[in-house]
Structure formats: C-alpha cells, structure tokens
C-alpha positions as CSV (number, residue, x, y, z in Angstrom):
1,M,-21.9,20.6,-6.6
2,D,-19.4,20.6,-9.5
3,L,-18.2,17.2,-9.4
4,Q,-15.7,17.7,-12.0
5,R,-14.0,20.3,-10.3
6,I,-14.0,18.1,-6.8
7,L,-12.5,15.1,-9.6
8,N,-9.7,17.7,-10.0
9,S,-8.8,19.0,-6.8
10,R,-6.2,18.4,-4.6
11,G,-8.8,17.0,-2.4
12,A,-9.5,14.5,-4.3
13,G,-5.9,13.3,-5.2
14,K,-5.2,13.0,-1.5
15,W,-8.3,10.8,-1.0
16,A,-7.5,8.7,-4.2
17,L,-3.4,8.6,-2.5
18,R,-5.0,7.3,1.0
19,I,-7.5,4.7,-0.6
20,S,-5.0,3.3,-3.1
21,R,-2.6,2.7,0.0
22,A,-4.8,0.9,2.1
23,L,-6.8,-1.5,-0.4
24,P,-5.0,-4.4,-1.6
25,P,-5.2,-5.0,-5.3
26,T,-8.3,-7.5,-5.6
27,T,-10.6,-4.7,-3.6
28,G,-9.1,-1.7,-5.3
29,F,-10.0,-3.3,-8.5
30,Q,-13.4,-3.8,-7.1
31,F,-13.4,-0.3,-6.1
32,A,-12.7,1.2,-9.3
33,T,-15.4,-1.0,-11.3
34,L,-17.8,0.3,-8.9
35,F,-16.5,3.7,-9.0
36,A,-16.5,3.7,-12.7
37,G,-19.4,2.0,-13.1
38,R,-21.7,4.7,-10.8
39,L,-19.8,7.6,-12.7
40,A,-20.4,6.3,-16.1
41,R,-24.2,7.0,-15.0
42,M,-23.7,10.6,-14.6
43,R,-24.3,11.0,-18.3
44,D,-24.5,14.9,-18.1
45,L,-21.3,14.9,-16.6
46,P,-18.8,17.0,-19.0
47,I,-15.9,14.2,-18.4
48,V,-18.5,11.8,-19.0
49,R,-20.0,13.5,-22.3
50,A,-16.2,13.8,-23.7
51,I,-15.5,10.3,-23.3
52,R,-18.5,9.4,-24.7
53,L,-18.1,11.3,-27.8
54,N,-14.5,10.4,-27.9
55,R,-15.5,6.7,-28.1
56,W,-18.2,7.2,-30.7
57,V,-15.5,9.0,-33.0
58,T,-12.9,6.8,-32.5
59,S,-15.4,3.6,-33.2
60,G,-15.9,5.2,-36.6
61,Y,-19.6,6.1,-35.3
62,E,-20.5,2.7,-35.0
63,L,-21.1,2.5,-31.4
64,R,-24.1,3.9,-30.1
65,G,-26.7,2.9,-27.1
66,E,-25.9,-0.1,-24.7
67,A,-22.9,-0.7,-26.8
68,L,-21.8,2.7,-26.0
69,D,-22.7,3.1,-22.5
70,L,-20.7,0.2,-22.0
71,A,-17.8,1.7,-23.3
72,V,-17.4,4.8,-21.4
73,Q,-18.0,2.5,-18.2
74,E,-15.0,0.6,-19.9
75,T,-12.7,3.6,-20.0
76,L,-13.7,5.0,-16.9
77,R,-13.0,2.0,-14.9
78,H,-9.5,1.7,-16.9
79,I,-9.1,5.1,-15.6
80,A,-9.9,4.5,-12.6
81,V,-7.8,1.4,-12.2
82,S,-4.8,3.4,-13.4
83,Y,-4.9,6.1,-10.5
84,Y,-5.3,3.3,-8.0
85,L,-2.4,1.8,-9.4
86,L,-0.4,4.8,-10.1
87,F,-0.9,6.1,-6.0
88,R,-0.8,2.5,-4.6
89,H,3.2,2.8,-5.7
90,I,3.7,6.2,-6.5
91,D,6.5,6.6,-3.5
92,Q,7.7,3.0,-5.1
93,P,10.1,3.9,-8.3
94,D,11.3,-0.2,-8.2
95,E,7.4,-1.7,-8.5
96,L,6.6,1.2,-10.5
97,Q,9.5,-0.4,-13.6
98,K,7.7,-3.7,-12.9
99,L,4.5,-2.9,-14.3
100,V,6.3,-1.3,-17.3
101,E,7.8,-3.2,-20.2
102,F,10.0,-1.0,-22.4
103,S,10.1,-2.2,-25.9
104,P,13.4,-1.9,-27.6
105,E,12.4,1.3,-29.4
106,A,11.8,3.0,-26.0
107,E,15.0,1.4,-24.3
108,R,17.1,3.1,-26.8
109,A,15.0,6.6,-26.9
110,I,15.9,6.4,-22.8
111,A,19.3,5.7,-23.5
112,A,19.9,8.5,-26.3
113,S,18.5,11.1,-23.8
114,Q,21.0,10.2,-21.2
115,E,23.8,10.8,-24.2
116,N,22.8,14.5,-25.2
117,R,24.3,14.0,-28.3
118,Q,21.2,13.6,-30.6
119,G,18.2,16.4,-30.0
120,M,14.9,14.6,-29.8
121,L,11.3,15.5,-29.7
122,V,9.3,12.5,-27.9
123,T,5.8,13.0,-28.3
124,G,3.3,11.3,-26.0
125,L,-0.4,10.0,-26.2
126,H,-2.5,9.9,-22.9
127,M,-3.1,5.9,-23.2
128,S,-3.5,4.0,-20.3
129,N,-1.6,4.9,-17.6
130,F,0.6,7.7,-19.3
131,D,1.4,9.0,-15.6
132,L,2.9,5.7,-14.3
133,V,4.4,5.0,-17.2
134,I,6.3,8.4,-17.9
135,Q,7.6,8.2,-14.2
136,A,8.8,4.6,-14.6
137,A,10.9,5.7,-17.5
138,G,12.1,8.6,-15.6
139,W,13.4,6.2,-13.1
140,R,14.8,4.3,-15.6
141,G,17.3,7.1,-16.7
142,L,14.5,9.0,-18.9
143,C,16.1,12.5,-19.1
144,A,13.6,15.2,-20.6
145,L,11.9,18.4,-20.2
146,A,8.5,17.8,-20.6
147,I,6.0,20.9,-21.9
148,S,2.6,20.5,-20.1
149,L,-0.1,22.6,-21.7
150,P,-1.9,24.9,-19.5
151,E,-4.7,23.4,-17.2
152,E,-8.1,24.8,-17.8
153,T,-8.8,24.8,-14.0
154,E,-8.5,27.5,-11.5
155,N,-7.1,24.9,-8.9
156,L,-3.6,25.7,-9.8
157,E,-2.4,24.2,-6.2
158,A,-3.6,20.9,-7.2
159,V,-1.9,20.8,-10.7
160,E,1.4,22.0,-8.9
161,W,0.8,18.8,-6.3
162,Q,0.2,16.3,-9.2
163,H,3.5,17.9,-10.7
164,K,5.6,17.1,-7.7
165,F,5.0,14.1,-7.7
166,R,5.7,14.1,-11.5
167,R,9.4,15.3,-10.8
168,R,10.3,13.2,-8.5
169,S,11.4,10.7,-11.0
170,G,13.6,13.2,-12.7
171,I,11.5,15.2,-15.5
172,D,11.6,18.1,-15.1
173,I,8.1,19.9,-16.1
174,V,7.2,23.4,-17.2
175,P,4.2,24.9,-18.8
176,A,3.8,25.9,-22.2
177,S,4.7,29.1,-22.9
178,I,6.9,31.3,-25.4
179,S,10.2,31.1,-23.0
180,T,9.3,27.3,-22.3
181,F,9.2,27.1,-26.0
182,R,12.6,28.6,-26.9
183,Q,14.1,26.6,-23.5
184,A,13.0,23.3,-25.2
185,I,14.4,24.5,-28.8
186,K,17.6,25.2,-27.1
187,R,18.1,22.0,-25.3
188,M,17.2,20.1,-28.7
189,R,19.7,21.5,-30.3
190,Q,22.5,21.1,-27.6
191,G,21.4,17.0,-27.9
192,G,18.6,17.2,-25.2
193,V,15.4,15.3,-25.2
194,V,11.7,17.4,-24.9
195,L,8.9,16.0,-23.9
196,T,4.8,16.8,-24.5
197,G,1.7,15.4,-25.5
198,V,0.0,15.6,-28.3
199,D,-4.0,14.4,-27.9
200,R,-5.2,16.8,-25.5
201,P,-7.6,19.3,-26.8
202,V,-7.6,22.6,-26.6
203,E,-10.3,25.4,-26.9
204,G,-10.3,27.7,-30.1
205,P,-7.6,26.4,-31.8
206,R,-6.9,28.5,-35.1
207,L,-5.4,25.6,-36.8
208,R,-7.3,22.1,-36.6
209,P,-5.2,18.5,-37.6
210,I,-6.9,16.0,-38.6
211,F,-7.9,12.9,-36.7
212,F,-9.8,10.5,-36.8
213,G,-11.2,11.5,-40.3
214,R,-12.0,15.1,-39.4
215,P,-10.7,18.1,-37.6
216,A,-10.1,18.2,-34.1
217,C,-9.1,20.7,-31.8
218,L,-5.5,19.4,-31.0
219,P,-2.4,21.1,-30.1
220,V,0.0,21.5,-33.3
221,H,3.0,23.1,-31.3
222,Y,5.1,20.2,-31.5
223,V,5.6,20.5,-35.1
224,Y,7.2,24.6,-34.7
225,L,9.4,22.6,-31.9
226,A,10.8,20.0,-33.9
227,L,11.5,22.2,-36.9
228,E,12.7,25.3,-35.4
229,A,15.4,23.1,-33.7
230,D,15.9,20.4,-36.7
231,V,15.2,17.2,-34.9
232,P,13.7,14.3,-35.5
233,V,10.4,13.1,-33.8
234,I,9.0,9.6,-32.1
235,L,5.7,8.6,-30.5
236,M,5.3,6.9,-27.3
237,S,2.5,5.2,-26.2
238,A,1.3,2.6,-23.7
239,V,-0.9,-0.1,-23.6
240,R,-2.5,-2.5,-20.6
241,K,-2.2,-6.4,-21.6
242,E,-3.2,-9.5,-20.1
243,D,-0.3,-9.5,-18.0
244,G,-1.3,-6.5,-16.5
245,K,1.5,-5.2,-17.2
246,Y,1.9,-2.0,-19.2
247,H,3.9,-1.9,-22.8
248,M,5.4,0.7,-23.8
249,H,6.0,1.3,-27.3
250,A,7.5,4.1,-29.8
251,S,7.1,4.8,-33.1
252,P,10.0,5.0,-35.6
253,E,12.0,8.1,-36.0
254,M,10.1,11.0,-38.1
255,R,11.1,14.3,-39.7
256,F,8.9,17.2,-40.1
257,T,9.1,18.3,-43.7
258,T,8.7,22.3,-44.6
259,C,6.9,23.8,-46.9
260,P,6.3,27.8,-48.5
261,D,2.9,27.7,-46.7
262,R,3.3,27.7,-43.0
263,D,-0.4,26.7,-42.3
264,E,-0.2,24.0,-44.4
265,Q,3.4,23.0,-43.2
266,T,2.2,22.3,-39.6
267,L,-1.1,20.3,-40.8
268,A,0.3,18.3,-42.9
269,N,3.2,17.3,-40.3
270,A,1.0,17.0,-37.4
271,G,-1.4,14.7,-39.6
272,L,1.6,12.6,-40.6
273,L,2.4,12.5,-36.4
274,L,-1.5,11.9,-35.6
275,E,-1.9,8.9,-38.5
276,E,0.7,7.0,-36.2
277,A,-1.6,7.7,-33.1
278,E,-4.6,6.4,-34.6
279,G,-3.0,3.1,-34.9
280,F,-1.8,3.0,-31.0
281,I,-5.1,4.3,-30.3
282,R,-7.2,1.4,-32.2
283,E,-5.3,-0.8,-30.5
284,A,-6.9,-0.4,-27.1
285,P,-9.5,2.9,-27.9
286,E,-10.6,1.9,-23.8
287,Q,-7.8,3.0,-22.5
288,W,-7.5,6.6,-24.4
289,S,-7.9,8.3,-21.2
290,I,-8.8,11.8,-22.5
291,F,-11.1,14.0,-20.7
292,Q,-12.0,16.8,-23.2
293,P,-14.1,16.2,-26.2
294,A,-11.6,16.5,-29.4
295,W,-14.5,17.4,-31.9
296,P,-16.7,19.3,-29.4
297,E,-19.1,20.8,-32.3
298,L,-20.4,16.9,-32.3
299,L,-21.6,16.9,-28.9
300,A,-25.0,17.9,-30.3
301,E,-25.0,14.9,-32.8
302,M,-23.6,12.2,-30.2
303,P,-26.3,9.3,-29.6
C-alpha cells in the first residue's frame, strides 16, 4: 500500500474535510495528535524521512535519537492541526480571517496589491498553516497571481481539487511554465503582484542555492522573475503562537542585483532571500511544513 499516494489523494482530502467539520476543536486536536504520533512511527515513509532530514539539518545537525523522533512528531502534529483548522473553516471567510494576525508590513503589501501602481514579487514560505493564511489574505483583499511549482504526483485530479479551494478566495493560481512566467512578468511590469514559493524542493536542479549552510535542492525561478520585471521582492511567512492565531509577517522590501555571470547572479540573490527565510524558520522550526527532502544527498547520513 502506497500510503504517501493515499495521503496526497483527492479521497484523503474529502475524508479530512468531513472529519474536520464533524469534530469540535478539542476532539479535533486530540485526533491530530494521535494521527501524527502513529504516522511518525512509520520511519520508512518518504514524508517522515523528509521531515526528519529537514529537522535534523535546520537544527544544525544537533537533533538526534529521541529528540529527533519527538521533533518529527511535533512537526507532523502541527501539520495535522493545520489541515484540521483549514478544512473546518474553509467555507467561512470571516472565521479564517479571525485566525490570522496581519503585521503592518503584511497589511501594506495587501493594500499595495489592490492599487496596481507598483509591481511586486511576494515570495512565501511553507510555514505553519500557509494555505489558510494565503486564503485569509485573499479574502482580506490580496490581489495576486500565484505561481505553483509542478506537483510531483500522478494524481492531477487531486491537485486541481486543492487549487479549486485556493482560488475561491480570489487568488489566481497557475502552474509554473515558460508561458506563465511571461504572464507574471507582464503583470508585475503593469503594477500587479505575483506570489510564489521559495522552499519546496525540486528534483535535480542545475543550481543549488545555499540554505542553512549547504547547497539545497530549492527553486530559484523567483530571481529571474524579479529581475526581468524589475520589481522589489518581499518574503512572507506565518507562525502560530500561543494565542492560537497565525501571525503573518513580511520582510522589508529587497532589490535583487545583477552581475555579468548569470549563475553567480542567481545564486547570490537567492542566498540573500533564503537567509531571510532561515530567520523565519528558526523562530518556529517545528512549523516548517515541507514534505520533500531539501538536501536528499544527506538521507544516507541521517541519524
């Protein structure tokens, strides 16, 4: 049985939707904890191995043994709770927005997206309940074209089912391609906002930017987009705090720089942005919700 494929399936999403709507919060959180604990014990599962590797590296290679086991379970529990809250309130825009605290920087970015006066590239981390936060931002007024990297799954029907929910908040989601990159550049040149992720690993990239001190299999397309459109870049992230809310933060605006060597240019600018990303992740490493290994060559060395 391919549990990874089941978890990524449309059927699993519908099942999670029904469960989340049926269970009250206290029971829902207990169920999420139980589910995460059982999943964490399946150490050969690709999702579990990826989370284990990412927690180990981001800890500076310090987490080992029982401490690393608990860290993996902690991350899986956070992911399970995030899905529970997202699905429970997915049809309730007002409730979604109540779960999110927008920083002044995030509010300014949302307001700027409505004015269509200055193009901007908003990059995002898969931190905390990123899907819920993006949808809440959409309902709050964020006007953006969101570029998603191609999903590594055969279940395209499930991917489109997920995107259908994301689009309901008003954010236009398109898969990454040469044509959508051109569309995004044109939109930013005309004063619009484009949203894309920076931390979901890709397979076999030609360039590997430095992330947590070593080359990582992360995308760098955002450097090309920002330079071609000649727009500022900000990084957005969210952290769930003790008040139960997702606090949305944004970095200061940054401008990527050019140099004669295109590869050097790409890696230098990606490194600048990923250094900001490291700070957000270190604030709450258990909330970095990535299901693929960012440094796959280290899987054999992972404790």
